[in-house]
DOTORVEX-977188 format. One record per residue (C-alpha): residue in one letter; z, y, x. Coordinates in steps of 0.5 Angstrom, whole numbers, padded with zeros to 4 digits, always signed. Each point is the difference from the previous one (the first is absolute). Example, Ala and Ser with C-alpha at 12.3 -4.5 7.8 and 13.67 -1.06 7.14 Angstrom:
2
A+0016-0009+0025 S-0002+0007+0002 
//
This chain:
813
M+0015-0059+0040 R+0004-0004-0005 I+0001+0002-0008 L+0007+0000-0002 S-0001+0002-0007 L-0004+0005-0005 R+0002+0003-0007 L-0005+0003-0004 L+0003+0005-0006 N-0006+0002-0005 F-0005-0001+0005 R-0007-0003-0003 Q+0002-0005-0005 H+0007-0002+0003 A+0005+0004-0004 D+0006-0002+0005 S-0001-0006+0005 E+0004-0002+0006 I-0002-0005+0005 H+0003-0003+0006 F-0005-0003+0005 G+0003-0006+0005 P-0003-0003+0006 G-0006-0005+0000 L-0005-0001-0005 T+0001+0004-0007 G-0005-0001-0006 I+0000+0006-0005 I-0003-0004-0006 G-0003+0002-0007 P-0006+0001-0004 N-0005+0005+0001 G+0002+0007-0002 A+0008-0002+0000 G+0001+0005+0006 K+0000-0004+0006 S-0005+0005+0004 T+0004+0006-0002 I+0006-0003+0004 L-0004+0001+0006 E-0003+0007-0002 A+0007+0002-0001 I+0002-0002+0007 A-0006+0004+0003 W+0002+0006-0004 A+0007+0000+0002 L-0003+0000+0008 Y-0006+0004-0001 G+0001+0004-0006 A-0006+0002-0005 E-0006-0002+0004 A+0002-0007+0000 A+0001+0000-0008 R-0006+0000-0005 G-0001+0005-0005 T+0005+0006-0001 N+0007+0002-0001 D-0001-0001-0008 T-0003-0007+0001 I+0006-0002+0004 R+0005+0001-0005 F+0002-0006-0004 A-0004+0001-0007 R+0006-0001-0004 A+0004+0005+0004 G+0002+0007-0002 A-0005+0006+0003 R+0006+0002+0004 S+0003-0007+0002 R+0001-0001+0007 V-0005-0004+0004 E+0004-0004+0006 V-0002-0005+0005 E+0006-0002+0005 L-0003-0005+0006 R+0005-0003+0005 F-0003-0003+0007 T+0001-0001+0007 V-0004+0002+0006 G+0003-0002+0007 G+0007-0002-0002 Q+0001+0007-0004 E+0000+0000-0007 Y-0003+0005-0004 R+0001+0002-0008 V-0006+0005-0003 V+0001+0003-0007 R-0006+0004-0002 T-0001+0003-0007 L-0006+0004-0003 N+0003+0007+0003 N+0004-0002+0006 A+0001-0006+0005 E+0006-0002+0005 V+0001-0005+0006 F+0007-0002+0002 L+0002-0005+0005 A+0004-0006-0003 D+0005+0002-0005 G+0001+0007+0003 S+0001+0006-0005 A-0004+0005+0004 P-0007+0000+0000 V-0004+0000+0007 A-0007+0003-0003 T-0001+0003-0007 T-0006+0003-0004 L-0006-0004-0002 G-0004+0002+0006 G+0006+0000+0005 V+0002-0007-0002 T-0008-0002+0000 R+0000+0003+0007 Y+0007-0003+0003 L-0002-0007-0003 Q-0007+0000+0003 A+0003+0002+0007 M+0005-0005+0000 L-0005-0006-0002 G-0005+0003+0005 M-0005-0001-0006 S-0005+0004-0005 R+0000-0003-0007 R-0007-0003+0002 E+0003-0004+0006 F+0006-0002-0004 F-0004-0003-0005 N-0005-0003+0005 T+0006-0003+0004 Y+0004-0003-0006 F-0004-0001-0006 T-0005-0004-0002 G-0003+0001-0007 Q-0004-0004-0005 K-0006-0004+0003 E+0001+0003+0007 L+0001-0006+0004 Q-0008+0000+0001 F+0000+0007+0001 L-0004+0000+0006 A-0005-0006-0002 A-0002+0005-0006 M-0002+0005+0005 G-0007+0001+0004 S+0001+0000+0008 A+0000+0008+0000 E+0005+0001-0005 R+0005-0005+0003 G-0001+0003+0006 R+0002+0007-0003 F+0005-0003-0004 L+0004-0003+0006 S-0001+0007+0004 Q+0003+0004-0006 V+0006-0005-0002 L+0002+0000+0008 G+0000+0007+0001 Y-0007+0001+0004 E-0003+0004-0006 R+0004+0006+0003 L-0005+0000+0006 R-0006+0000-0005 Q+0004+0006-0003 A+0001+0003+0006 Q-0007-0001+0002 E-0003+0003-0006 L+0005+0006+0001 A-0003+0001+0007 R-0007-0001-0002 A+0001+0006-0006 R+0003+0004+0006 R-0006-0001+0004 S-0005+0002-0006 E+0005+0006-0001 L-0001+0002+0007 R-0008+0000+0000 H+0000+0004-0006 E+0005+0005+0003 I-0004+0000+0007 N-0007+0001-0004 G+0004+0006-0004 L+0003+0003+0006 R-0007+0000+0004 A-0004+0003-0007 A+0006+0006+0000 M-0001+0002+0007 G-0006+0004+0000 D-0004+0002+0006 L+0004+0003+0006 D-0006+0004+0003 A+0000+0004-0007 I+0007+0001+0000 L+0000+0003+0007 E-0006+0004-0002 E+0004+0003-0006 R+0006+0002+0005 T-0005+0004+0004 S-0003+0003-0006 A+0007+0002-0002 E+0002+0003+0007 V-0006+0005+0000 R+0002+0002-0007 L+0007+0001+0001 R-0002+0005+0006 E-0005+0004-0004 A+0005+0001-0006 Q+0006+0002+0005 D-0005+0006+0003 A-0002+0002-0007 L+0007+0001-0002 A+0002+0004+0006 E-0006+0005-0002 A+0003+0000-0007 Q+0007+0002+0002 T-0003+0006+0004 M-0003+0003-0006 R+0006-0001-0005 T+0004+0004+0005 R-0005+0006+0000 A+0000+0000-0007 E+0008+0000-0001 E+0000+0006+0005 T-0005+0004-0005 L+0004-0002-0006 A+0006+0003+0003 G-0003+0007+0001 V-0002+0000-0007 A+0007-0003-0003 P+0005+0006+0000 H-0005+0005-0004 W-0001-0006-0005 A+0007-0001-0001 D+0001+0008-0001 V-0005+0000-0005 Q+0002-0006-0004 Q+0007+0003+0000 A-0002+0007-0003 R-0004-0004-0006 D+0006-0004-0002 R+0004+0006-0001 H-0005+0003-0004 R+0000-0006-0004 E+0007+0000-0001 L+0001+0007-0002 S-0006-0001-0005 H+0004-0006-0003 A+0006+0004+0000 I-0003+0006-0004 E-0003-0005-0005 A+0007-0003-0001 A+0003+0007-0001 E-0005+0001-0006 R+0001-0007-0003 E+0008+0002+0000 R-0001+0006-0004 E-0004-0003-0005 A+0005-0006-0001 A+0006+0006-0001 R-0004+0003-0005 R-0002-0006-0004 D+0008-0002+0000 L+0002+0007-0003 V-0005-0001-0006 R+0003-0007-0001 I+0007+0002+0000 D-0001+0005-0005 A-0003-0005-0005 E+0006-0004+0001 L+0005+0005-0001 E-0003+0002-0007 R+0000-0008-0002 T+0008+0000+0002 T+0001+0006-0005 V-0003-0004-0005 A+0004-0007+0001 E+0007+0004+0000 R-0001+0002-0007 E-0002-0007-0002 L+0006-0003+0003 S+0005+0005-0004 A-0002-0003-0006 L+0000-0008+0002 R+0007+0001+0002 A+0003+0002-0007 R-0004-0007-0003 L+0003-0004+0006 A+0008+0002-0002 V+0000-0007-0004 L-0002-0005+0005 P+0007-0002+0003 D+0002-0002-0007 T-0006-0004-0001 V+0000-0004+0006 R+0007-0002-0001 E-0002-0003-0007 G-0006-0003+0003 E+0005-0004+0005 R+0005-0002-0006 L-0006-0003-0004 A-0003-0004+0006 E+0007-0003+0001 L+0000-0002-0007 S-0007-0003+0001 R+0002-0004+0006 T+0006-0003-0003 N-0004-0002-0007 E-0005-0004+0005 R+0006-0004+0003 R+0002-0002-0007 K-0006-0003-0002 A-0001-0004+0007 L+0007-0003-0001 A-0001-0001-0007 E-0007-0004+0002 Q+0004-0004+0005 G+0005-0002-0005 V-0005-0003-0004 E-0003-0004+0005 L+0007-0003+0003 R+0002-0002-0007 A-0007-0004+0000 E+0001-0003+0006 L+0007-0002-0002 Q-0002-0004-0006 R-0005-0004+0004 S+0005-0002+0006 T+0004-0002-0006 E-0005-0004-0003 R-0002-0003+0007 L+0007-0002+0002 A+0001-0004-0006 R-0006-0004+0002 I+0002-0002+0007 E+0008-0001-0001 Q-0001-0007+0001 A-0004+0000+0007 P+0006-0002+0004 Q+0002-0006-0004 L-0008-0002+0001 L+0000+0001+0007 E+0005-0005+0002 R-0003-0005-0005 Y-0007+0000+0003 A+0003+0000+0007 S+0003-0006-0001 E-0006-0003-0003 L-0004+0002+0006 E+0004-0003+0005 T+0000-0006-0003 T-0008+0000-0001 R-0001+0002+0008 A+0005-0006+0002 E-0005-0005-0004 Q-0006+0004+0003 L+0003-0001+0007 E+0001-0008-0001 V-0007-0001-0003 E-0003+0004+0006 E+0003-0004+0005 A-0002-0007-0003 L-0007+0002-0001 D+0000+0003+0008 A+0003-0007+0002 R-0005-0004-0004 K-0006+0004+0002 T+0001-0001+0007 A+0001-0007+0000 W-0007-0001-0004 L-0003+0005+0005 R+0003-0004+0006 D-0002-0007-0003 R-0007+0003-0001 Q-0001+0003+0007 D+0002-0007+0003 A-0005-0004-0004 E-0006+0005+0002 T+0002+0000+0007 K+0001-0008+0000 L-0007-0001-0003 L-0004+0005+0005 S+0004-0004+0005 F-0003-0007-0002 R-0007+0003-0002 D+0000+0002+0007 R+0002-0006+0003 G-0005-0004-0004 A-0006+0004+0002 E+0002-0001+0007 L+0001-0008-0001 K-0007+0000-0004 E-0003+0004+0006 Q+0003-0005+0005 I-0003-0006-0004 R-0007+0003+0000 Q+0000+0001+0007 I+0002-0007+0002 R-0005-0003-0005 E-0005+0004+0003 A+0002-0002+0007 G+0000-0007-0002 P+0003-0006+0005 A-0004+0003+0006 G+0003+0007-0001 K+0006+0004+0003 C+0006+0002-0004 P-0001+0007-0002 T+0008+0001+0002 C+0001-0004+0007 E-0008+0000+0002 R+0001-0008+0001 A-0005-0005-0002 L+0002-0003-0007 G-0002-0007+0001 A+0004-0005-0003 D+0005+0005-0003 F-0006+0003-0004 E+0002-0004-0007 R+0008+0001+0002 L-0001+0007+0001 L-0004+0001-0006 G+0004-0004-0005 A+0006+0004+0003 L-0003+0007-0002 E-0002-0002-0007 D+0007-0003-0001 Q+0003+0007+0002 W-0006+0003-0004 R+0002-0004-0007 N+0007+0002+0001 V-0001+0007+0001 V-0005+0000-0006 Q+0005-0003-0004 D+0006+0004+0002 G-0004+0006-0001 K-0002-0002-0007 W+0008-0001-0002 W+0001+0008+0003 K-0006+0002-0004 S+0003-0003-0006 R+0007+0003+0002 R-0004+0007+0001 D-0003+0000-0007 Q+0006-0002-0003 L+0004+0006+0002 E-0006+0005-0001 P+0002+0001-0007 R+0006+0005-0002 P+0006-0005-0002 Q+0002+0000-0007 D+0007+0002+0002 L-0002+0006+0004 T-0004+0003-0005 A+0006-0001-0005 L+0005+0003+0005 E-0005+0006+0000 T-0001+0001-0007 R+0008+0000-0001 L+0000+0005+0006 A-0005+0005-0004 T+0004-0001-0006 V+0007+0001+0003 V-0003+0006+0004 A-0003+0003-0007 A+0007+0000-0003 A+0003+0003+0006 N-0004+0006+0000 E+0001+0001-0008 K+0008+0000+0001 A-0001+0004+0007 R-0004+0005-0005 K+0005+0000-0005 H+0006+0001+0005 A-0004+0006+0003 R-0001+0003-0007 C+0008+0000-0001 E+0001+0003+0007 G-0004+0006-0002 A+0004+0000-0007 V+0007+0000+0003 Q-0002+0006+0005 E-0003+0004-0006 L+0006-0001-0004 R+0004+0003+0005 T-0005+0006+0001 L+0000+0001-0007 Q+0007+0000-0001 E+0001+0005+0005 E-0006+0005-0002 H+0003-0001-0007 A+0007+0003+0002 K-0004+0006+0004 R-0004+0002-0006 A+0006+0000-0005 A+0003+0005+0005 R-0006+0004+0001 L-0001+0001-0008 A+0008+0002-0001 E-0001+0005+0006 L-0007+0003-0004 E+0004+0001-0006 R+0005+0004+0003 Q-0005+0004+0004 L-0003+0002-0007 A+0006+0002-0003 A+0001+0005+0005 I-0006+0003+0000 P+0000+0007-0004 T-0005+0001-0006 G-0003+0006-0004 Y-0007+0001+0004 D-0005+0004-0004 P-0007-0001+0003 V-0003+0006-0004 I+0005+0005+0002 H-0001-0002+0007 R-0008+0001+0000 E+0001+0007-0003 A+0005+0002+0006 E-0005-0003+0005 S-0005+0004-0003 R+0004+0007+0000 L+0002-0002+0007 K-0008-0001+0002 E-0002+0007-0002 L+0006+0004+0003 R-0002-0004+0007 T-0007+0003-0001 L+0003+0007-0001 E+0004-0001+0006 K-0005-0002+0005 Q-0004+0006-0002 A+0006+0005+0001 A+0000-0003+0007 R-0007+0001+0002 L+0001+0008-0003 E+0007+0000+0004 E-0004-0002+0006 S-0006+0005-0001 A+0005+0006-0001 G+0004-0002+0006 R-0005+0002+0005 R+0000+0008-0002 V+0004+0001+0007 T-0005-0004+0004 L-0006+0003-0003 E+0002+0007+0002 R+0002-0002+0007 D-0007-0003+0001 R-0003+0006-0003 Q+0004+0005+0006 A-0002-0005+0005 A-0008+0000-0002 R+0000+0008+0001 A+0003+0000+0007 T-0005-0006+0002 D-0006+0004-0002 T+0003+0007+0004 V+0001-0004+0006 A-0007-0004+0000 A-0004+0007-0001 E+0004+0003+0006 R-0001-0006+0005 R-0008+0000-0002 L-0001+0007+0003 A+0004-0002+0006 L-0005-0006+0001 E-0006+0004-0001 A+0002+0005+0005 E+0001-0005+0006 R-0007-0004-0002 S-0004+0007+0001 A+0004+0001+0007 L-0002-0007+0003 G-0008+0002+0000 F-0002-0007+0000 S-0008-0001-0001 E-0004-0007-0002 E-0006+0002+0004 A+0004+0001+0007 F+0004-0007-0002 A-0007-0004-0001 A-0003+0003+0007 V+0006-0003+0004 R+0000-0006-0004 T-0007-0002+0002 E+0001+0001+0007 H+0006-0004+0000 E-0004-0006-0004 H-0005+0000+0005 T+0005+0000+0006 S+0003-0006-0003 E-0006-0004-0002 A-0002+0000+0007 L+0007-0003+0002 R-0001-0005-0005 Q-0006-0002+0002 A+0002-0001+0007 E+0006-0004-0002 L-0004-0004-0004 R-0005-0002+0006 A+0006-0001+0004 V+0003-0005-0005 A-0007-0004-0001 L+0000+0000+0008 Q+0007-0003+0000 G-0002-0005-0005 E-0006-0002+0004 V+0004-0001+0006 R+0005-0004-0003 S-0006-0004-0003 S-0003-0001+0007 E+0007-0002+0002 Q+0001-0005-0005 A-0007-0003+0001 L+0001-0001+0007 A+0007-0003-0001 S-0004-0005-0005 A-0005-0002+0005 L+0006-0001+0005 R+0003-0005-0005 A-0006-0003-0002 E-0001-0002+0008 E+0007-0002+0000 R-0001-0004-0006 Y-0006-0003+0003 R+0004-0002+0006 E+0006-0003-0004 Q-0005-0004-0005 A-0003-0003+0007 R+0007-0002+0002 E+0001-0003-0007 V-0007-0004+0000 E+0002-0003+0007 Q+0007-0002-0002 R-0003-0004-0007 E-0005-0003+0005 D+0006-0003+0004 E+0003-0002-0006 L-0006-0003-0003 R-0001-0004+0007 H+0007-0003-0001 H-0001-0002-0007 N-0006-0004+0002 E+0004-0003+0005 L+0006-0002-0005 D-0005-0003-0005 A-0003-0004+0005 A+0007-0003+0002 L+0002-0001-0007 S-0006-0004-0002 E+0002-0004+0007 L+0007-0001-0002 R-0002-0002-0007 T-0004-0005+0002 E+0005-0003+0005 L+0005+0000-0005 N-0004-0004-0005 T-0002-0005+0005 R+0007-0001+0002 V+0002-0001-0008 R-0003-0007-0001 P+0003-0004+0006 E+0007+0003-0001 L-0001-0002-0008 S-0003-0007+0002 E+0006-0001+0005 I+0005+0001-0006 A-0004-0003-0005 S+0000-0006+0005 S+0007-0001+0001 F+0001+0000-0008 L-0005-0005-0001 A+0003-0005+0005 Q+0006+0001-0003 L-0002-0001-0007 T-0005-0006+0001 D+0005-0004+0005 G-0005+0001+0005 R-0006-0003-0003 Y-0003+0007+0001 T+0002+0004+0006 A-0005+0006+0000 L-0003+0005-0005 E-0005+0005+0003 I-0003+0006-0003 S-0008+0001+0001 E-0003+0007+0002 S-0002+0001-0007 Y+0007-0002-0002 D-0001-0007-0003 I+0006-0005+0000 L-0002-0006+0005 V+0005-0006+0000 L+0000-0004+0006 D+0001-0007+0001 E+0002-0002+0007 G-0004+0006+0002 E-0006-0001-0004 E-0002+0004-0006 K+0001-0004-0006 P-0006+0001-0004 V+0003-0002-0007 I+0007+0001-0003 S+0003-0002-0006 G+0003+0005-0005 G+0007-0002+0002 E-0002+0002+0007 E-0003+0006-0002 D+0006+0002-0003 I+0004-0001+0006 A-0005+0004+0004 N+0000+0006-0005 L+0008-0001+0000 V+0001+0000+0007 L-0005+0006+0001 R+0004+0004-0005 L+0007-0001+0003 S-0003+0001+0007 L-0003+0007-0002 S+0007+0002-0003 Q+0004-0002+0006 M-0005+0004+0005 I+0001+0006-0005 A+0008-0001+0000 E+0000-0001+0008 R-0004+0007+0001 A+0005+0003-0005 G+0006-0003+0004 H+0003-0004-0005 P+0000-0008+0000 L-0003-0003-0006 S+0005-0003-0005 L-0002+0002-0007 L-0006-0003-0003 I-0002+0002-0008 L-0006-0004-0003 D-0002+0002-0007 E-0004-0005-0004 V-0003-0003+0006 F-0001-0007-0004 G-0004+0003-0005 S-0007-0004+0002 L+0004-0006+0003 D+0000-0007-0002 I+0007-0004+0000 A-0001-0003+0006 R-0002+0006+0004 R+0005+0004-0003 D+0005-0005+0002 N-0003+0000+0007 V+0001+0008+0000 V+0008-0001-0002 Q+0001-0005+0005 L-0003+0004+0005 L+0004+0006-0001 R+0007-0004+0000 R-0002-0003+0007 L+0000+0007+0002 E+0007+0002-0002 D+0001+0001+0008 R-0005+0006+0000 F+0001+0003-0007 E+0008+0000-0002 Q-0002+0002-0007 V-0007-0001-0004 I-0001+0002-0007 L-0005-0003-0005 I-0002+0003-0006 T-0004-0005-0005 H+0000-0002-0007 I-0001-0007+0002 E+0006-0005-0002 G-0002-0006+0005 I+0003+0003+0006 R+0007+0002-0002 E+0003-0007+0003 A-0002+0002+0007 L+0003+0007+0000 D+0007+0002+0002 Q+0001+0005-0005 V-0004+0001-0007 L+0000+0007-0004 R-0002-0001-0007 V-0004+0006-0003 D-0001+0001-0008 F-0002+0005-0004 D+0004+0001-0007 E-0005+0003-0005 R+0006+0002-0004 T+0003+0005+0005 G-0007+0001+0003 A+0004-0001+0007 S-0001-0005+0006 T+0006-0005+0001 V+0002-0003+0007 R+0005-0006+0001 E+0001-0005+0005 E-0002-0007-0001 S+0004-0006+0003 L-0004-0005+0004 P+0001-0008-0002 G+0005-0003+0005 A+0002+0007+0002 G+0007+0003-0001 P+0002+0007-0002 P-0004+0006+0004 N+0003+0003+0005 F-0002+0007-0002 G+0001+0004-0007 M-0005+0002-0005 A+0000+0005-0006 A-0006+0001-0005 D+0000+0004-0006 
//
């Protein structure tokens, strides 16, 4: 795998950074907190999504970006000669082949699964293969033997065997519990068989008793069939007797109702005669009603026109007042168009001056900030170099002429004074240059006077522009108001003329006193009119009442004749309540005997069904017992298989862990021989996973710090190569994040040289560090800084001493 380019948009502190990576040794250099490690996090996030990032979506977004701003990472890389382009946002992801326009995978989960399958690595395997984080060159040395073994098994994928064994053991425990549960639920077979025999005997006895009960029910039915016809005849006679008695009572009630109707009708006819006399007198008084109604309507119309005259007069007063106010306002704003042109010209001139001052201020401020940052960076660089030289001088003085050089491990001897003097000269030169840069930084710390003057001038110009803009806006409003007022003034004048015309056309002569007197007369006549209507209704009922009186007399005569006929028929029937009671008693005794026989038959049918259910339940219990016995046998077979599987997995894990150490030692020995030019040819890992360096086949009892760094490095590279080979990919990429933090200058230079000598194995090596001293040994240097003014990280490519222009582009915001 080789990384080609990376673009970060609103990702962490990178507002908009684009980085192009070349082959060879690339260094990403910058102070702590500048955003270097965020670049690695963006690579992992593009490939594996949210699980590879710290925090939540809200913490990923650039702090100064808007809440809906787009967060995007675009990664270009090659694997096996094929170029891929991944674009991932917070809500979507896509994978493209080279510069293709159609994605080969989409959605957050779909892209992660596609890349994991294509790379053949999970997120953990990818990190263990290509990444080495801070202080991880000694990752195995800091562990105990058991912990080292577990770590190697885990990163090489052998941990899956342990997980499989745990699943097998969990299933084995489940099987034991299931077998115990099944055995506890099976019950006693002898008790089940005894219950089945008892149910069979109970069923036979119930069936015999049911046959006897059905015989008794048949006899009772025959007896009841002989009594039933006589009982039906007696019931029919009683029903007819009751019908005739009810009909006689109804005929008598009908006669009484007819006599009451005759009394009521005679009283109403008397009241009708009185109403006819009163109605004749009222009709004479209502003769003037039509003339009174017409006079009232005429006066009401005059009242309505008088109210309209008042309303129009009030509107005329309001319109005259509005015309007066609009005339006065028009006089005050008639100069607004001329003032608008004047303020527009002055505002344009002031804004042009503001733009000119802003451009000058921005240029001066940018130059000052750039010079101050450069001075700070140089000062830090000289301080680091001075500290390194001071540490080397201390080590050489402690070693003395008989000691060894901390860098090359050779004896100092006669070169002691010369080497010490050279280092001290270098240290004094570095201190002198550092003092100059400190003075330069202090000189640039306060704000320049010309910058302050430009800021003051800008504030003055902005205030003047704001004041002129306010006046200009007021004039624009006044011009608009002038046009509106002129239109409304003309409309009000026309409306006032129309009101005066309508007032002249409205008639006069309305008298409210005469109107009230006419309404009073009309109200009195309307009351008499309602009284006459009620009397007319009463007088009009005479014909109806006389017809109702004739009908009531006829009803009384017919009801009397019907009663006499019904009484004669009831006497001829000859019904006796005593005879009816005797027949009813006989029928009830026979029916009760039949009911008891039926109840016994039903009860015995229930007993038969209960016995049948008990027998079926016993048979089911027997069948369930035999099924559970078969399930117990099946689970015992499965339990034996899981016991065998557990033993086999234990043996396989032991064998694989035994093979890891020789294979890892072989790869590490090959690296070690190449990196030390054959000085050391073998590196072994003991059973406790300790690192052993062999010198001509013999264990080297003591190794120096530099040798320990070599051993740790080749072990880390060997482990990465083993993981990559198991994933089916060649190991062409290595990323080291702050691995120099605890190393001195000599060891740091040694590690850099080792990495450069492995270019045939690692096509691309990316180093992330804040150490400036390694930049001369790199093929590409990417500088990462943090701009406090914008709150964003910036990335730029720096040219190397003696190097031409870079072969690949770099953009950073």
